[in-house]
Every structure is written in structure tokens, then in C-alpha cells.
Residue frames as qw, qx, qy, qz and C-alpha x, y, z in Angstrom:
[[0.579, 0.131, -0.393, 0.703, 11.83, 32.14, -1.82],
 [0.334, -0.772, -0.454, 0.295, 11.11, 34.05, 1.45],
 [0.177, 0.939, 0.049, 0.291, 11.42, 37.84, 1.32],
 [0.515, -0.808, 0.275, 0.087, 13.94, 37.81, 4.17],
 [0.787, -0.116, 0.442, 0.414, 16.29, 35.53, 2.24],
 [0.515, 0.690, 0.283, 0.423, 16.01, 37.75, -0.82],
 [0.119, -0.977, 0.080, -0.160, 16.91, 40.83, 1.21],
 [0.678, -0.590, 0.379, 0.220, 19.85, 39.03, 2.82],
 [0.761, 0.214, 0.411, 0.454, 21.12, 37.95, -0.59],
 [0.332, 0.858, 0.177, 0.350, 20.80, 41.43, -2.07],
 [0.329, -0.923, 0.199, -0.013, 22.91, 42.87, 0.76],
 [0.537, -0.540, 0.609, 0.225, 25.70, 40.33, 0.28],
 [0.850, 0.479, 0.178, -0.129, 25.21, 39.38, -3.37],
 [0.122, -0.627, 0.680, 0.361, 28.03, 37.91, -5.38],
 [0.641, 0.305, -0.574, -0.407, 28.35, 35.40, -8.25],
 [0.265, 0.146, -0.928, 0.218, 29.38, 32.67, -5.81],
 [0.272, 0.150, 0.665, -0.679, 26.47, 33.35, -3.46],
 [0.621, 0.306, -0.131, -0.709, 24.08, 33.46, -6.43],
 [0.546, 0.233, -0.777, -0.210, 25.21, 30.01, -7.60],
 [0.072, 0.009, -0.890, 0.449, 24.79, 28.63, -4.07],
 [0.434, 0.233, 0.383, -0.781, 21.31, 30.10, -3.84],
 [0.649, 0.311, -0.383, -0.579, 20.32, 28.65, -7.23],
 [0.364, 0.161, -0.916, 0.044, 21.59, 25.20, -6.19],
 [0.145, 0.121, 0.764, -0.618, 19.40, 25.37, -3.10],
 [0.555, 0.324, 0.099, -0.760, 16.36, 26.42, -5.12],
 [0.566, 0.295, -0.663, -0.390, 16.95, 23.69, -7.69],
 [0.173, 0.049, -0.947, 0.265, 17.12, 21.09, -4.92],
 [0.334, 0.233, 0.563, -0.719, 13.85, 22.32, -3.43],
 [0.612, 0.353, -0.229, -0.670, 12.17, 22.14, -6.84],
 [0.434, 0.224, -0.861, -0.141, 13.44, 18.58, -7.36],
 [0.025, 0.079, 0.877, -0.473, 12.00, 17.56, -3.99],
 [0.476, 0.325, 0.289, -0.764, 8.65, 19.13, -4.83],
 [0.573, 0.329, -0.544, -0.517, 8.57, 17.34, -8.18],
 [0.262, 0.086, -0.954, 0.115, 9.15, 14.02, -6.40],
 [0.227, 0.207, 0.684, -0.662, 6.33, 14.79, -3.97],
 [0.559, 0.377, -0.014, -0.739, 3.92, 15.68, -6.77],
 [0.495, 0.271, -0.758, -0.328, 4.84, 12.57, -8.79],
 [0.095, -0.032, -0.941, 0.324, 4.23, 10.40, -5.75],
 [0.367, 0.313, 0.462, -0.744, 0.89, 12.10, -5.15],
 [0.564, 0.363, -0.356, -0.651, -0.10, 11.61, -8.79],
 [0.368, 0.142, -0.915, -0.084, 0.70, 7.90, -8.57],
 [0.088, 0.164, 0.817, -0.546, -1.36, 7.64, -5.39],
 [0.480, 0.359, 0.150, -0.787, -4.34, 9.40, -7.02],
 [0.536, 0.296, -0.629, -0.478, -4.19, 7.11, -10.06],
 [0.231, 0.036, -0.959, 0.159, -4.07, 4.05, -7.83],
 [0.234, 0.257, 0.643, -0.682, -7.04, 5.22, -5.75],
 [0.549, 0.359, -0.147, -0.740, -9.08, 5.93, -8.90],
 [0.467, 0.205, -0.821, -0.255, -8.33, 2.42, -10.17],
 [0.036, -0.073, -0.905, 0.418, -9.43, 0.95, -6.83],
 [0.403, 0.323, 0.389, -0.763, -12.75, 2.79, -6.84],
 [0.581, 0.349, -0.405, -0.614, -13.48, 1.86, -10.45],
 [0.339, 0.133, -0.931, -0.024, -12.63, -1.77, -9.74],
 [0.144, 0.162, 0.780, -0.587, -14.96, -1.74, -6.72],
 [0.520, 0.369, 0.111, -0.763, -17.79, -0.45, -8.92],
 [0.599, 0.389, -0.529, -0.458, -17.20, -3.08, -11.62],
 [0.142, 0.267, -0.948, 0.102, -16.20, -6.26, -9.76],
 [0.748, -0.300, -0.448, -0.387, -18.55, -9.16, -8.94],
 [0.317, -0.582, 0.558, -0.500, -18.49, -9.61, -5.19],
 [0.718, -0.254, 0.576, -0.296, -17.92, -12.92, -3.35],
 [0.921, 0.379, 0.086, -0.033, -16.75, -14.64, -6.55],
 [0.522, -0.571, 0.475, 0.418, -13.06, -15.64, -6.55],
 [0.725, 0.688, -0.002, -0.027, -11.20, -15.39, -9.84],
 [0.791, -0.201, 0.246, 0.523, -7.74, -16.15, -11.18],
 [0.286, 0.956, -0.041, -0.048, -5.60, -13.27, -12.47],
 [0.783, 0.205, -0.077, 0.582, -2.07, -12.66, -13.68],
 [0.272, -0.948, -0.015, 0.163, -0.11, -10.14, -11.62],
 [0.572, 0.669, -0.268, 0.391, 3.05, -8.39, -12.66],
 [0.670, -0.159, -0.399, 0.605, 6.10, -8.21, -10.42],
 [0.092, -0.865, -0.035, -0.492, 6.15, -5.29, -7.99],
 [0.384, 0.197, -0.599, 0.674, 8.00, -4.04, -4.92],
 [0.526, -0.719, -0.406, -0.205, 6.48, -3.79, -1.46],
 [0.063, 0.507, -0.495, 0.703, 7.53, -1.64, 1.48],
 [0.684, -0.372, -0.626, -0.047, 6.92, -3.77, 4.60],
 [0.177, -0.518, 0.496, -0.674, 6.49, -2.96, 8.27],
 [0.394, -0.114, -0.903, 0.127, 6.18, -5.81, 10.76],
 [0.562, -0.577, -0.122, -0.581, 3.19, -5.92, 13.10],
 [0.253, 0.312, -0.787, 0.469, 4.58, -6.62, 16.56],
 [0.304, 0.025, 0.671, -0.676, 1.32, -6.76, 18.53],
 [0.002, 0.305, 0.920, 0.246, -2.01, -8.54, 18.12],
 [0.079, 0.632, 0.561, -0.529, -4.34, -5.86, 19.51],
 [0.376, 0.767, 0.445, 0.267, -6.33, -3.65, 17.13],
 [0.146, -0.977, 0.042, 0.152, -4.78, -0.53, 18.70],
 [0.541, -0.493, 0.509, 0.453, -1.27, -1.85, 18.09],
 [0.558, 0.369, 0.604, 0.433, -2.11, -2.57, 14.45],
 [0.164, 0.944, 0.267, 0.105, -3.36, 1.01, 14.06],
 [0.343, -0.851, 0.268, 0.294, -0.10, 2.31, 15.55],
 [0.607, -0.157, 0.609, 0.486, 1.96, 0.17, 13.16],
 [0.443, 0.657, 0.514, 0.329, -0.05, 1.47, 10.20],
 [0.039, -0.996, -0.062, 0.058, 0.47, 5.09, 11.33],
 [0.479, -0.642, 0.451, 0.393, 4.22, 4.52, 11.68],
 [0.609, 0.185, 0.638, 0.434, 4.30, 2.86, 8.26],
 [0.301, 0.865, 0.360, 0.178, 2.52, 5.84, 6.68],
 [0.212, -0.937, 0.178, 0.211, 5.03, 8.26, 8.23],
 [0.596, -0.351, 0.577, 0.435, 7.90, 6.16, 6.90],
 [0.544, 0.414, 0.597, 0.419, 6.66, 6.03, 3.33],
 [0.133, 0.967, 0.208, 0.056, 5.87, 9.75, 3.32],
 [0.415, -0.774, 0.312, 0.362, 9.40, 10.46, 4.49],
 [0.455, -0.239, 0.682, 0.521, 10.88, 8.60, 1.51],
 [0.479, 0.568, -0.027, -0.669, 8.10, 9.48, -0.96],
 [0.026, 0.279, -0.884, -0.375, 8.20, 6.15, -2.75],
 [0.378, 0.263, 0.845, -0.270, 4.66, 4.85, -2.37],
 [0.249, 0.010, -0.517, -0.819, 2.04, 4.49, -5.06],
 [0.517, -0.357, -0.711, -0.316, -0.74, 2.87, -3.04],
 [0.567, -0.618, 0.139, -0.526, -2.66, 2.89, 0.19],
 [0.172, -0.439, 0.835, -0.284, -1.71, 0.60, 3.08],
 [0.827, -0.044, -0.442, -0.345, -2.54, -3.10, 2.88],
 [0.561, -0.517, 0.578, -0.290, -2.12, -5.94, 5.38],
 [0.556, 0.315, -0.757, -0.136, -0.71, -9.46, 5.21],
 [0.793, -0.336, 0.387, -0.330, -1.79, -12.66, 6.95],
 [0.034, 0.413, -0.896, -0.159, -0.05, -16.02, 6.72],
 [0.709, -0.008, -0.531, -0.464, -1.78, -19.08, 5.34],
 [0.472, -0.007, -0.828, 0.302, -0.53, -21.22, 8.22],
 [0.109, 0.083, 0.532, -0.836, -2.37, -18.94, 10.68],
 [0.577, 0.088, -0.156, -0.797, -5.54, -18.88, 8.59],
 [0.616, 0.033, -0.765, -0.185, -5.52, -22.69, 8.37],
 [0.327, -0.142, -0.788, 0.501, -5.62, -22.72, 12.17],
 [0.190, -0.768, -0.601, -0.115, -8.58, -20.33, 12.33],
 [0.356, -0.563, -0.145, 0.732, -6.50, -17.28, 13.30],
 [0.406, 0.677, 0.501, 0.356, -8.28, -14.96, 10.91],
 [0.008, 0.983, 0.054, 0.174, -7.13, -11.62, 12.32],
 [0.695, -0.523, 0.215, 0.444, -3.46, -12.34, 12.96],
 [0.503, 0.855, -0.046, 0.118, -1.85, -9.73, 10.72],
 [0.822, -0.270, 0.072, 0.495, 1.92, -10.06, 10.45],
 [0.385, -0.111, 0.231, 0.887, 2.79, -7.09, 8.21],
 [0.334, 0.833, 0.285, -0.336, 1.44, -3.91, 6.70],
 [0.553, -0.027, 0.493, 0.671, 2.64, -2.88, 3.28],
 [0.361, 0.790, 0.057, -0.491, 2.52, -0.35, 0.48],
 [0.792, 0.397, 0.302, 0.353, 3.36, -0.89, -3.16],
 [0.201, -0.809, 0.209, 0.511, 6.38, 1.15, -4.20],
 [0.636, 0.740, -0.143, -0.164, 8.10, 1.95, -7.47],
 [0.596, 0.532, -0.534, 0.276, 11.58, 0.77, -6.47],
 [0.773, -0.381, -0.391, 0.322, 13.51, -0.76, -3.56],
 [0.067, -0.911, 0.158, -0.375, 14.88, 1.74, -1.06],
 [0.572, 0.248, -0.611, 0.488, 18.19, 1.26, 0.73],
 [0.011, 0.182, -0.597, 0.782, 17.78, 0.97, 4.48],
 [0.642, -0.026, 0.193, -0.742, 14.09, 0.05, 4.33],
 [0.454, 0.002, 0.889, -0.059, 12.48, -3.38, 4.45],
 [0.590, 0.445, -0.199, -0.644, 11.41, -4.01, 0.87],
 [0.544, -0.031, 0.835, 0.082, 10.47, -7.27, -0.80],
 [0.259, 0.208, -0.599, -0.728, 9.68, -8.28, -4.34],
 [0.691, 0.228, 0.535, -0.429, 6.17, -9.63, -4.91],
 [0.250, -0.190, 0.793, 0.522, 6.79, -11.99, -7.77],
 [0.522, 0.222, -0.330, -0.754, 4.79, -12.14, -10.96],
 [0.035, -0.015, -0.998, -0.042, 2.44, -15.04, -11.43],
 [0.417, -0.441, -0.626, -0.490, -1.10, -16.28, -11.00],
 [0.058, -0.042, 0.616, -0.785, -3.09, -15.06, -8.02],
 [0.211, -0.565, -0.781, -0.164, -6.53, -15.92, -6.73],
 [0.027, -0.097, 0.211, -0.972, -8.45, -12.78, -5.80],
 [0.181, -0.612, -0.760, -0.118, -11.83, -12.14, -4.26],
 [0.044, -0.251, 0.128, -0.959, -13.67, -8.93, -3.39],
 [0.319, -0.537, -0.780, 0.025, -16.41, -8.65, -0.80],
 [0.164, -0.681, -0.077, -0.710, -18.47, -6.01, 0.98],
 [0.673, -0.698, -0.035, -0.244, -18.09, -5.19, 4.67],
 [0.445, 0.483, -0.613, 0.439, -14.98, -5.15, 6.86],
 [0.778, -0.575, -0.127, -0.219, -14.85, -7.05, 10.16],
 [0.144, -0.760, 0.615, -0.154, -11.10, -7.01, 10.88],
 [0.712, -0.160, 0.680, -0.075, -10.94, -10.68, 9.89],
 [0.207, 0.395, -0.727, -0.523, -9.85, -12.80, 6.94],
 [0.481, 0.069, 0.841, -0.240, -12.43, -15.51, 7.68],
 [0.656, 0.580, 0.305, -0.374, -14.86, -14.82, 4.82],
 [0.492, 0.728, -0.403, -0.256, -12.32, -14.38, 2.00],
 [0.187, -0.445, 0.876, -0.016, -10.23, -17.27, 3.33],
 [0.581, 0.175, 0.770, -0.197, -13.08, -19.74, 2.95],
 [0.625, 0.699, 0.102, -0.332, -14.15, -18.36, -0.44],
 [0.312, 0.733, -0.581, -0.167, -10.64, -18.63, -1.85],
 [0.315, -0.321, 0.888, -0.097, -9.86, -21.97, -0.19],
 [0.682, 0.331, 0.603, -0.248, -13.00, -23.56, -1.66],
 [0.565, 0.768, -0.134, -0.269, -12.24, -22.08, -5.09],
 [0.089, 0.663, -0.739, -0.080, -8.67, -23.42, -5.00],
 [0.478, -0.125, 0.855, -0.155, -9.76, -26.90, -3.89],
 [0.724, 0.510, 0.365, -0.288, -12.29, -27.16, -6.72],
 [0.584, 0.780, -0.212, -0.076, -9.57, -26.33, -9.24],
 [0.941, -0.067, -0.056, 0.327, -6.70, -28.24, -7.66],
 [0.301, 0.785, -0.209, 0.500, -4.66, -25.12, -6.91],
 [0.660, -0.335, -0.388, 0.550, -2.02, -24.85, -4.20],
 [0.057, -0.957, -0.140, -0.249, -1.93, -21.51, -2.42],
 [0.446, 0.456, -0.404, 0.656, 1.00, -19.43, -1.22],
 [0.461, -0.362, -0.614, 0.529, 1.64, -18.38, 2.36],
 [0.076, -0.217, -0.161, 0.960, 1.14, -14.62, 2.04],
 [0.083, 0.688, 0.704, 0.153, -2.47, -13.43, 1.88],
 [0.194, 0.022, 0.022, 0.981, -2.74, -9.77, 0.86],
 [0.002, -0.732, -0.665, 0.148, -5.66, -7.60, 1.96],
 [0.169, 0.032, 0.144, 0.975, -6.45, -4.23, 0.35],
 [0.225, 0.626, 0.544, -0.512, -9.33, -1.78, 0.60],
 [0.270, 0.376, 0.559, 0.688, -10.93, -0.73, -2.68],
 [0.240, -0.716, -0.218, -0.618, -13.50, 1.41, -0.86],
 [0.492, -0.222, -0.600, 0.590, -12.79, 2.74, 2.62],
 [0.161, -0.698, -0.469, 0.517, -13.55, 5.74, 4.83],
 [0.105, -0.317, 0.264, 0.905, -12.62, 8.13, 2.03],
 [0.241, -0.014, -0.634, -0.735, -15.46, 6.93, -0.19],
 [0.529, -0.428, -0.668, -0.300, -18.13, 5.27, 1.99],
 [0.365, -0.674, 0.129, -0.629, -19.73, 6.05, 5.35],
 [0.700, -0.479, 0.422, -0.320, -19.19, 2.87, 7.35],
 [0.266, -0.387, 0.876, 0.108, -17.36, -0.44, 7.64],
 [0.643, 0.294, 0.678, -0.201, -20.40, -2.25, 6.26],
 [0.605, 0.771, 0.102, -0.173, -19.93, -0.56, 2.88],
 [0.196, -0.675, 0.632, 0.327, -16.18, -1.13, 2.58],
 [0.915, 0.374, -0.113, -0.101, -15.10, -3.18, -0.44],
 [0.471, -0.643, 0.595, 0.103, -12.14, -5.38, 0.45],
 [0.803, 0.466, -0.352, -0.119, -9.92, -7.34, -1.94],
 [0.654, -0.518, 0.551, 0.026, -7.89, -10.33, -0.80],
 [0.722, 0.573, -0.368, -0.122, -5.29, -12.04, -2.99],
 [0.665, -0.482, 0.566, 0.071, -2.98, -15.03, -2.63],
 [0.234, 0.536, -0.698, -0.413, -0.56, -16.58, -5.08],
 [0.948, 0.119, 0.154, -0.251, -1.66, -19.74, -6.88],
 [0.278, -0.600, 0.715, 0.229, 1.38, -22.03, -7.05]]
């Protein structure tokens, strides 16, 4: 509590003013607890990503079971790389405002675009969140089987993982969903250049 506020309270102190001051302090503490919990979730998620990047076999698609989760979505309105960066920055500001995120920012491409060779047409950016938030665009990513693949090097394109997953699915007779999710396991926080990024792409197996 700032010294000036303490002095002002002491000059005008009363039981009613004390209760009001304590309510304000309690609210500030609650907000700080929410911020710290969100930060702790983010740290845990980042640690899991790095460990997965160290353990995973690259360029080898695999089938996994994913649990249901909520996603905070922001639409990508432009196709240029600069516009995508602006949308990601706006998305980060939004999730920090509501303090609901537990992950870094991922991107989404549509299967219908990838089938046409449009490998860098991102339609949304997203973050995993703990609960839906009123007034924000949130969707439920349903539980089920997903095909995932991890690979080294980022080229702002889904071309490599698309072909790896598509070939894997065709060999096993799997139909694939429309939303292709892209996440960074290693990025600029942990490696020195795009060539060392570890990227994970996932799509639902129907």
C-alpha cells in the first residue's frame, strides 16, 4: 500500500473507511493471485513443451488421444506475414487482459486450403485456456484421436507436416479433420534461429 494512501487514511481514519480500504486490498491480492496462477500454468506448459521436444522422434507421425480443452481464438484477417504478427500481438494482449491462458500462441490452418497447396494460409491464432470467457471467442477442442508430428525448422508453412501426416493417414485409412493446429515446442526463447525450432502439428483423426 503506497505511503501516501496510508497517511491519507490515518488523517481520516474510521471503521467504515478501514473496511473500505481492506476490501480494496483484498481485491488487489485476489487479482495478483490470479496473475501468479496463470503464470505458473504457463511455466508448466512451457516446461512440458521443451521436454517433449527433447524426447520426441522427429518427422514420424503418431496417433495420440487428446483430452477436451478450451481455446481462445482470434481470426487472422490478412495473409501477409506482418498482418499475422499483428494479429498474434493483439491476441497476446487480449489473453493477458483476461488472464486465462495456460499456453503460448498457436496457429490454425484449414485442411481444405492445405489440400489446394495453400500451406501458409493461417485462419486463426489460439491459446489454450482453462475455461470459456464471456464476451471472447472461445471454442471447445473436442477429445479424441489426433495425428501429431514434430519436425525441426520453421519456414512459415504447413507443407512438410501436411505431407507427413497425409501420407500417414492414407496408409492407415484415417480421415482427417479440417482444423490443423500448429504449436512451437522450441522457439526464440530456447534456440537461436528458425532452423532449430521444433514445431508440432496436430489434426483430428475422424
